C-alpha positions in Angstrom: 18.5 53.7 9.2 17.0 51.7 11.9 15.5 52.2 15.4 14.8 49.9 18.3 11.4 50.0 20.0 10.9 48.3 23.4 7.5 47.7 24.9 6.8 46.4 28.5 3.8 46.2 30.7 0.9 44.1 31.7 -0.3 41.8 29.0 -3.5 42.8 27.1 -5.1 42.0 23.8 -4.0 44.1 20.9 -0.6 45.5 22.1 1.3 44.4 19.0 -1.6 45.6 16.7 -1.6 49.1 18.3 2.2 49.5 18.1 2.4 48.2 14.5 -0.5 50.5 13.5 1.3 53.6 14.7 4.5 52.4 12.9 2.5 52.0 9.6 0.9 55.5 10.1 4.4 57.0 10.2 5.8 55.0 7.3 8.0 52.9 9.7 8.7 49.4 8.5 9.0 46.5 11.1 12.1 44.5 10.2 12.2 42.1 13.2 10.1 41.5 16.3 10.4 39.4 19.4 7.8 39.2 22.1 7.0 37.1 25.1 4.6 37.0 28.0 6.0 36.1 31.4 3.1 35.3 33.5 1.0 38.5 33.2 3.9 40.7 31.9 4.3 41.5 28.2 7.7 42.3 26.7 8.5 43.1 23.1 11.5 44.4 21.2 11.1 45.6 17.6 13.8 46.5 15.0 12.3 49.0 12.6 13.5 50.8 9.4 12.9 54.6 9.6 14.1 55.5 6.1 10.5 56.0 5.0 9.3 57.9 8.1 7.0 60.8 7.0 7.7 63.1 10.0 10.7 64.1 12.1 11.9 61.1 14.1 11.3 62.9 17.4 7.6 63.2 16.6 7.5 59.4 16.1 9.3 58.9 19.4 6.8 61.2 21.2 3.8 59.4 19.6 5.1 56.0 20.7 5.6 57.3 24.2 2.1 58.7 24.2 0.7 55.4 23.0 2.4 53.7 25.9 0.9 56.1 28.4 -2.6 55.6 26.8 -2.3 51.9 27.3 -0.4 51.7 30.6 2.8 50.5 28.9 6.4 51.6 28.8 7.4 52.2 25.2 10.9 53.4 24.4 12.1 54.2 20.9 15.8 54.7 20.3 17.7 55.5 17.1 20.2 52.8 16.2 23.1 55.3 16.5 22.2 55.9 20.1 21.6 52.2 20.8 24.9 51.2 19.3 26.8 54.0 21.2 25.3 52.8 24.5 26.4 49.2 23.9 30.0 49.8 22.8 32.7 48.8 25.2 
C-alpha cells in the first residue's frame, strides 16, 4: 500500500532530510519524490510505501502533521485509497 505526502511552506535548509528521517523512523519507504522551490516557497510531493509501517497509519499521519507545525510547514499525508477516491471522475 502507498500514501501521498505533500509538503509546502517557506524554503529552509533540511526540509527533505527532516521528512525522510521521520519516514525512516516509522518504517515508511520513499518510492518517488518531486520537489521544487518557487522563489522562497518550497513544495514537495512524495509517494511512499506503507507496507512496513511499524505503528498505526494514523499515528504516522499525526507525527507528519506535528513535524509540519514544528517547522512552519503544511504537511499532509493521505492514504492512496483516499487519494484515488478524491481524484475519480
